[in-house]
VOVOKOL-458805 format. One line per field, with one value per residue (C-alpha): residue number from 0; chain; x, y, z. Coordinates in steps of 0.1 Angstrom, whole numbers. Layout:
BEGIN
pos c(NUM; ...)
unit c(A; ...)
px c(X; ...)
py c(Y; ...)
pz c(Z; ...)
***
This chain:
BEGIN
pos c(0; 1; 2; 3; 4; 5; 6; 7; 8; 9; 10; 11; 12; 13; 14; 15; 16; 17; 18; 19; 20; 21; 22; 23; 24; 25; 26; 27; 28; 29; 30; 31; 32; 33; 34; 35; 36; 37; 38; 39; 40; 41; 42; 43; 44; 45; 46; 47; 48; 49; 50; 51; 52; 53; 54; 55; 56; 57; 58; 59; 60; 61; 62; 63; 64; 65; 66; 67; 68; 69; 70; 71; 72; 73; 74; 75; 76; 77; 78; 79; 80; 81; 82; 83; 84; 85; 86; 87; 88; 89; 90; 91; 92; 93; 94; 95; 96; 97; 98; 99; 100; 101; 102; 103; 104; 105; 106; 107; 108; 109; 110; 111; 112; 113; 114; 115; 116; 117; 118; 119; 120; 121; 122; 123; 124; 125; 126; 127; 128; 129; 130; 131; 132; 133; 134; 135)
unit c(A; A; A; A; A; A; A; A; A; A; A; A; A; A; A; A; A; A; A; A; A; A; A; A; A; A; A; A; A; A; A; A; A; A; A; A; A; A; A; A; A; A; A; A; A; A; A; A; A; A; A; A; A; A; A; A; A; A; A; A; A; A; A; A; A; A; A; A; A; A; A; A; A; A; A; A; A; A; A; A; A; A; A; A; A; A; A; A; A; A; A; A; A; A; A; A; A; A; A; A; A; A; A; A; A; A; A; A; A; A; A; A; A; A; A; A; A; A; A; A; A; A; A; A; A; A; A; A; A; A; A; A; A; A; A; A)
px c(0; 12; 11; 14; 26; 20; 32; 6; -8; 0; 37; 41; 44; 36; 50; 32; 52; 44; 12; 0; -4; -2; -19; 7; -8; -9; 27; 37; 18; 32; 67; 61; 48; 77; 101; 81; 82; 120; 124; 102; 121; 154; 140; 127; 137; 108; 118; 85; 80; 102; 90; 118; 104; 68; 77; 93; 67; 36; 20; 50; 43; 6; -19; -45; -48; -73; -46; -22; -50; -56; -20; -12; 25; 24; 15; -11; 16; 34; 2; -5; 30; 29; -6; 5; 34; 11; -13; 16; 27; -9; -13; 20; 7; -26; -7; 12; -19; -35; -5; -10; 16; -11; -2; -37; -74; -77; -45; -58; -91; -72; -51; -83; -99; -68; -64; -100; -94; -60; -79; -106; -81; -63; -96; -105; -70; -70; -105; -96; -65; -83; -110; -85; -66; -98; -100; -64)
py c(0; 34; 58; 95; 120; 157; 188; 215; 226; 263; 254; 241; 266; 251; 275; 277; 260; 272; 286; 253; 252; 217; 211; 206; 175; 160; 170; 153; 122; 121; 123; 96; 74; 79; 70; 39; 29; 35; 12; -14; -14; -18; -47; -67; -66; -71; -86; -84; -47; -18; 3; 30; 36; 35; 63; 85; 81; 60; 62; 44; 14; 15; 21; 36; 43; 14; -10; 2; -2; -36; -48; -77; -70; -39; -34; -9; 16; 13; 18; 49; 64; 57; 72; 102; 107; 104; 130; 155; 150; 156; 187; 201; 195; 211; 242; 245; 243; 270; 293; 290; 264; 243; 213; 211; 215; 176; 170; 193; 174; 141; 154; 164; 130; 110; 134; 125; 88; 89; 107; 82; 53; 69; 72; 36; 22; 45; 34; -3; 1; 17; -10; -37; -22; -21; -58; -65)
pz c(-1; -9; 19; 12; 37; 28; 44; 51; 18; 27; 31; -5; -33; -67; -93; -127; -154; -188; -175; -160; -122; -107; -74; -47; -33; -68; -75; -41; -52; -86; -73; -48; -75; -97; -69; -62; -99; -100; -70; -85; -117; -98; -78; -109; -144; -167; -200; -216; -214; -218; -188; -193; -228; -216; -189; -215; -242; -231; -266; -282; -261; -257; -285; -260; -223; -222; -233; -207; -181; -192; -193; -170; -172; -149; -113; -103; -92; -125; -144; -124; -129; -167; -170; -150; -173; -203; -187; -182; -219; -230; -208; -223; -258; -249; -235; -266; -287; -265; -271; -308; -315; -331; -352; -365; -354; -356; -335; -309; -307; -305; -276; -257; -264; -253; -222; -211; -216; -197; -168; -168; -167; -139; -119; -124; -114; -83; -73; -79; -58; -29; -32; -31; -2; 19; 19; 31)
***
C-alpha cells in the first residue's frame, strides 16, 4: 500500500510551469509514485515490457490508455505512474496548442480526447487500488 505524507498545503508553493499550475498534493503524489516505480524497476527486471520507454513516451508502447490499463505485465503503481506521465505530456501539448503552436485542429481534438481517456483510466485504477486495499 502506498502511503502519502503531505506537508501542510499552505507550506507548499507550486509555481506555474508554462502557465500550468499543478496542485501541490498531486505533485507530491506524482513524485512519490515515480520514486516507487523506479524502486520497482530496480528490484525486478521485466523482459516483456520496456518500462523505461513507456515512462518516456507511453504512446510508443501502448496504443490506447485502455490498453495500458488492461496490461497484465504492470503493477497498479506502474500503471498509475505511466498514466501520470502520459497525462503530463498531453497537458503540455494542450498548453502548446493554447499558445498558438497548433499542429492542426484535428490533432488538438485528439489530444483532448486522449487526455480524457487517460484521466478516466487513472480514476479507475486508483479506485480499484483503494477498493483492493480495503479488503487487506
